[in-house]
N, C-alpha and C positions, 0 to 999 in steps of 0.2 A: 741137944739144947733146945729148949723153950723159945719159941718165934713168938715176940708180939705184936700185935699191928695196933696204928694210934688212929682213933676216930675223932675227929673234931666233933664241937659242941655244936650245935647249930646255932644257940644263943650267938655264941662267940661269932661265925659266920656271918651273921648280919649286922654286928655290930662293927666287924672290920668290911664289908659290902658301903655300909651306912657312913663310916666315916671316909671311903674313896668319893663316895660321891660328894660330901659337904666340899672336902677340899677341890675335889673340878668347880665346883659351882663358885667357889672361892676365885680362879682365874676367870678376866674381862675378857669381853669379845672382840678382837679388832677390828676397827673401825677405819675406814681407808679415807684420810681428807679429799675433797670432792676438788677437780682441779679445773682452770679453764680449759676450755675445748681446745684440740689443735686448728692453726690457720686451714682452711680450703685446700688441696691441692687440685691438679687435672687427673683425672683416670685417662685421656685423651688430650693430646694436645687441643686448641680453640681453629674452631674449622668454621670456614666461610663457604656459604653456597648462596648463589644471587647474591640479594642483600641479606642474606640474616647467618646468625651467625648460631654454633650450633658450644652449648659450652659444658661442658660432659667433667663433672668432679667426684672422686673417691667420697664412697658413700659411708660417711659418720653413723656409727647405731645409734650414740648416743645425743645425736642431732634432731633437733627438732623440726628444723626447717635455716632458709640462709636469705640473706639477704645478697642480692648480684646488682652492683652498679656499673654503669656503660658512660665512657668519655669518650671526646674527640682531641682532650686537652691535656690528658694526665691527670686528670679529676683535677685542676685548676675550676672548672663547671663540671656539672654532671647531666648528661640527657638522659638517661633512667636510671630510675631506681625500680628494681623488681623483688619483691617477699614471696619466695616462694618453700612451697613443703619435699623440694625434691633437691636431688642432685642432678639432675638434667634437665635444659633449661634447653630452648631454641627461642632466639631471641626474634620475632618475628611482630605482625602487627595482634596475632592471636595473644601476644604476652605483652606486648609493647601498648597496646592499648588502640581501639580502633581510631581508624586516622591514621596512626603513628604506625611508621617504616624507619628501617636503619636508612642511612643515605649509601648511596652505588658509590664502589668505588673508594672507599673511605675507611684508613686507620682509625679504629677502635679501641680504647683501650677496656678490660675488664677489672672490676676486684670483687670479693666476695670476703661473706661473714658469715660462720657458720652458729648457729644458733643455740643453748642449751635450754632447758626447761625454767631454770631460773637464767634472768640477765645478765646477775655477777660472772655467770660463767662463759658467755658467749668467748669465740674467738677471738681476734684483734684480726685487723683487716690483712687480706691476703690480695698481691697485687697478679693475677693471673697470666698475666699478658697481653701482646698486642695482635690483633690481625685483620686486614682490610678484606671488605666487602666484595665482592668482583664486579667489573665493568660490565654498566648495562650492557644487554645484546644489542650492539649498536649497527646501525651499518656507513655509520661516520667514519673517517681516515682519524687517525691520528695526530693532530701536525706537527711539524715541525718546523726549525727554526727560519726556511723558507718560506713557512706559510704566512709569516707577517712582517709587516714593515709598519713604520710609525704611528698610519692612519688606517691601517685597513688589513683585513684579512682575508685569506684564503680558505675556502671549505670546501671539501672536499667528502665525498661518500660513495659508496658501493650502488649501483644502480640496479633495484632488486625490490621488486614487491611493490607494493604504492609509490606514486609518485612523491616525491618531496615536495611541496607546495609553502612551504612556511620555515623562514628562520627567525631569529627571534636571541639578540643581547639581553645580557644579565652583568649583576656583580655578580664578584666570587661571594660573598657573604649571601647570597641570595640562594641558598642551597637545594631549594624547593621548585627552583625556578618559576616563582609563583608574580614575580612583577617584572616585564619584561622594559629593558630601555627604550627600543627599537625592533622593528618588527618589517622584516622584507619580505616582498612576493617575488618567490621563486620562477621565471619565467620557463615557457620548457623548452628555450634551448640549453639553462642550465640544465632543468630536471636531465633534459638525454645525458649531456655530458656529466652529472656526478659532480658541479664546481661554480661555484658560486664566490664573487669576490664581496665580502661585505665593509660598508664604508663609515665615515661619520666618526670610528675609531679617536681617542687621547693615545698619544704616546708615552710610551713607558709603565703602559695599565693593562691588567688583567683582568679580562673578560669568559664569563659561560657564553658559548654560543650552540644552541641548540638550533636540532632540524625537525621540521614535523612532516607530516600526512594528512589530507584529508582537505576537503574542502576550507575551511577556516582553520586550520591546523589542530585540530585535537590530537589527535596522535601523535606523541614524540618520538622520533626514531633514532636520539641518541645527542650526545650534546659531548663536548668536550674545552677545556680552559683557555684561551692561548692571550699571549703576554704580548701586547704591542712592544714594538724599539724605541729606542730613544728619540727624540725632536727628529726630525727631517734636516737637513743642512739647508741654510737659507741660501738660495741658489741666487741670490740677488747681491748678497753680501759684499764687501769691496776686497776683502779677501780672501774669495772661492773662486775658482777658476773648473768652468761648471764645462766636462768635456763626456757627460752623461749619454750626449744624443753622436756622442765622435764616435766612429770605428777605425781611424785611422791611425794607423799603427805608430806612425811619428808622435801622436798627439801629445804624450808625456813628455817626453822631450823636448819640445817646442814650449811646450807652459812652463815646465821647471825653469827653462833658459830666459822666458818674462814675469817672472814669478817676481814679489817683493817676500823679504824675509818675514817667515811667518805662514805665507798663504798657503790655503788646503787647496788640492786636486781632485777632483771627484769624477771617478771612469764609469763608464759602463760598463755592467756586469754582462758575463760571457764575452767579452770579446778581449783581442791578444794587443797587449801593447807593447812597444822595445822599450826596455829598461835605457837610462840616458846612459851618456857614458861621458858629455863633457864635465870633469870633477864639480860638484856640488860645494856653492859658498852660502847657503843660507839655512835656515832654518827651515823645514818644507814637513808636511801632509799628506800623503794619498790614499785613497779610501775607494772604496765601495761604494757605488750609489744604491738606494735603496730604490731596491725590485722587487717582482717575483719571478725574475729569471734564475733558473737553477744552479748557475754556475757561477764562479767566484771572477771578477777582472783579475788578466794574467799579465804579469809585469814579467819578460822572456828575454833575455840575456844571453848572448852568444862569449863573453867574455867579465867585465862586472864595469861598475860604477866607481870613481875613486872622490875623494877628497880635496878640495882646492888647498896648496899649499899657505899655513899659515892662520886661517883661519879661523874662530871659536862658533860654533852654532851651536844653537841652545839646544835644539828636537830635530830628530829626524824619525818619522813615525810613519806605520804601511800597518792599514787598517782592513779588512776584510779584503781580502789580494792575496791570488797565487802569485806564490813570486818564484821562478825556475829556471833553469839551465839547459843548454844543447848537451854540455860536456859534464861529468861528473868526474872527470877528472883533469878539468883546467877554468869551469868559471866559478863565479864569486857574488855574492851581492856587492862589499865593499872589498875592494885589494889598495888601500892605502899606502905610500913607502914616500913617506913627507922629510926634507931635511929640516925645515923648519917648522916648528909650533904649531900641528894642527890638534885642536879639540871641539870633541862632541860629545856637549852633556848628555845625551839623549839619545839613544837607539834603543826603537819599540817596535815591535811584530806582536801585532794584538786579533785577531780570527785571522790567522792567516796559513794558507797551505805552502811548505817551502820544500823543495825541491830539486834534486838529479841538479845538485852543485857541488865542486868539490868541497868548498867551503861555504858559512854564511860569509864570516868578515875576519880578514886577515889585517893585522895590522903590523907595519912596521917602521923604524925609524925614531921620527919623533911623533907621530900620530898616537894620540891620548883619548880612553873612552874611559867616560866616567860612568854612568850607568846603562846597563846593555838590559831589555826586558822580553822576556818571549810568553806571550798568554793567550791562551784559550788556542792552539796552535796546534797543528800536524806536522811534522819534520819526518822528514824519510828521502830515504836513498841521498846522502852526503856524503863525501868524500876524506883523502886523509887530512884537509883543513877543518874538518869537523864545525861547528857552531861557534868555537872564535879559537883564535890562533893568534898569539903575540909576538913578534921572529923577529925580534933585534937583541940582540945581549946588552949585558950590560946595564949600569945606573941611569939612569936619569932618560930611557927608552920606551919604546912603544910600549902600553901599559893600558887593562881595563881593570877597573876600581869594583865596580861592583853588578854581580848579575844576580837576575833573579828569573827561574823558569817555572813556569806554575800551569795548572791547568790545560797541561798539552800535551801529547802523544810524540816518542820520539821513535823511531824504528830505523833498519839500514843504515847503521853511521857507522864509518869507519874508525874514525876517531874521535873522539867527545872534547875536552877541553886542553888546553895546550898555551903555556905563556910561559916567557925568559924573565921575567921579573915581577914582584910582588903584588896580590890584588888586596883588596879590603872584606869583601864577601861575597857569600855566594849560597842561594837559595833554591832551592829544590823542592817543590811545595804541590801537592797533589797530581802527580804526573805518570801515566804508562811508559816505562821503559822497556824498550825488547831489540835485542838484535842489536847492541852497543857493543859499538868497538869488532875490530877482527878479533881472530880468536889470538891470543896472546896480545895484541892491541893494546892502545891507550884510551883510557879512560879520563885521569886526572894526571897531567905532566904538568907539572913546576919546575923547569929546568933551567932556571940562573944558575947566579952563585951559591951555592952549600950555605943554609942559612941565614944568607943575609937577603937573597931577592928568589926565594923558592918558597913564598909559604902565600897561604890565604888569611890574612894577620889577623881579622876577626870572625875565623875561622866559615865553618862550611855546616849547612845546615841543610838536611834531605828528613821530610817530612809527606804524612801521606800517602807515600809513593808505593807502585807495586817497580820491580826489575828483573828480567827477563836474561839472557845469554847472549852470547857474543852474534854476530852476523856472521856465519860460515858461508860464507858467498861462494864459496870454492867446493863445499861439500866434505870439508876432511873429519869430519865427524869429532873435532876437537870447539868446544864450546867455550873455554875458558879465557878470561880476560885480566889483566892488568889493572886492579885499580889503583896503587899509587904506582905510575911509570918511573916517578922522579919525583922529588922534594916532597914536600909538604911535613917533612920532619919535627915541625914547632907548631903544627898547624891541629885547632880544633876542632873535633868532629861532636855533629849534634845529630842524632836522628832520634826518629820515635810514627810510629804508628806506616814501618815501612818493610815492605815485606820483601824476598827474593823466592824465585822458584825455584824449583831441587836442580833441573842442568845450569843453573848457574852456579858460578866457580869462577876463583881468583889462581892465576897463575901463582905457584907457590912463590912464597918472597913476595909480593905484592900486594898482601890485603890491606882491604882499609880496615883502622881498629873499629870493633861491634859493630862491622857489618856483614849481613844484615840482622834488626834487631829484632825481625819477624821472619821466619822459616814458612813459605808456604812445602806444603810436603809433597805436590805433584808436580808434573812438567808443564811448562809453561803451554803446549799444546791442552793440556787438560784443563789450562784456567779459561784460555780465552776462546771465542770461535771461530774466528781464521787468522790469525795474527801473521802467519806466514806468507798468506797467499795474499788475501783480499782488506788486511790492515783492520781488521775489523776484529776491534779488543773488546767487544761486548762480553761481557763475564757468564761465562756458560756453567762452573763450579759450581753450582748454589749452595757448597757446603763451606765455601771459601769464607775466612770472617771479615777478611776486609770485602767483602762486595758493596757495601751501603756508604764503606766511609775511606776507602783508599781506589789510589790510580786517578786518572784524566778523568773527571764528573760526569764526561758523555758517554764513558763507558759504565759506569757504575748502574748496580741493580736500585731499581728507584721501589720506596716502601709503598 
């Protein structure tokens, strides 16, 4: 068979190739629409070194530069605005301008915008976060609440380097320490002791107080903010009984016996007095005096105080005191059992330490307490009658209406709250609670007639609180507690921003509905510095989400 081969004409090939080129040329080139730049994000967390801040953002290749803004009030006002061409910025005098620097120990907010060649495509504002500059490298000690009274402040420092020669006071608004209110020359004795009392301050006022070295005080050595306490008591007022110079253990009992209704008794810090034993029949306030003595005045009992039968008392207030018993198995602050109607409208413990008692208050028969408040207190080593026990069955018998426990620490308490009748409300707010109730012990026990005398009618609210496990005093290894020991079947529970540690648990069948609303994944020993031996509830786990807004404020991490 003869084979044929076909060879295309060159003209045909050229025509075909040209057609393909024409067809290809008809396809439009794809053009992408330009869009706004992404908001800046951090490459590394904001970092403070001394009084500078390092801002290290992710570099955007299409960004021509950045605007960085600095604020101290969440951008209601702006302290500094920087236009830079780099994603890495150090906020110091070189970038902020000659004579400008960030303040020491100050919380700043940083935000940024990324710029495109065409401003129409600039990013939106990105809040990069908060960071606090470091504390000035100071020899000055940080003040505590015992370093201020109403019109004076105790300033202390480490005696090292050049002598401290001057002390100046400033308003808190004078952040640059430019305009002193007063100046004090520091005598040689105070220089050697590292301590000086600043006088002439106003009550309930915050001041910056700075210390200086040099002949004219030209070198700042440190400064801190001091807030004076409320105005001192007028010891000449007719309703004030002044025991601030008395160290007689019987002085309080004697003063109460002679006091008029509504009088205030002021006792000397650091002195122990006997708690009265004669039944109280009048409104009274007992409070510590304002001084620099480190320890509170103590009211000590080997038994208890009582309320006189048949009286109505407007208020009983304990302020800035330590109240303690001799025997955790037998002593109370109050333990009245009256057969005729006896009413206390208000019982308040404010800024107190309460310890080594069988119970704080136990009421029986016809004793009625309307409002009971524990504020800014540390309560520990309390026995099986707890914070409150109402201890007579039946309608019309002993009751407590409203309980508020706030800004307080409760620890090593065998039993918490017990009642045989209805209450109106309970609020627990901003408290640190640990070792509350023995293993299988009582947290809440409303043990009156079921459904009629066994509830808190307006509910129980627990907010901003941290709760640890049982008080395992006998070292059994058991840490569960009876949340609801009895009653509360119709009580409404409200809980927010409240944590329990991982070693907290309820005895099965005693659970509080919805508790805890938040869980801390580690043990109580991981959370607090030394809760079990030193009652030191400062938060050591900086990863704890509630470190700045939960628990007794005295232990929180300060921003």
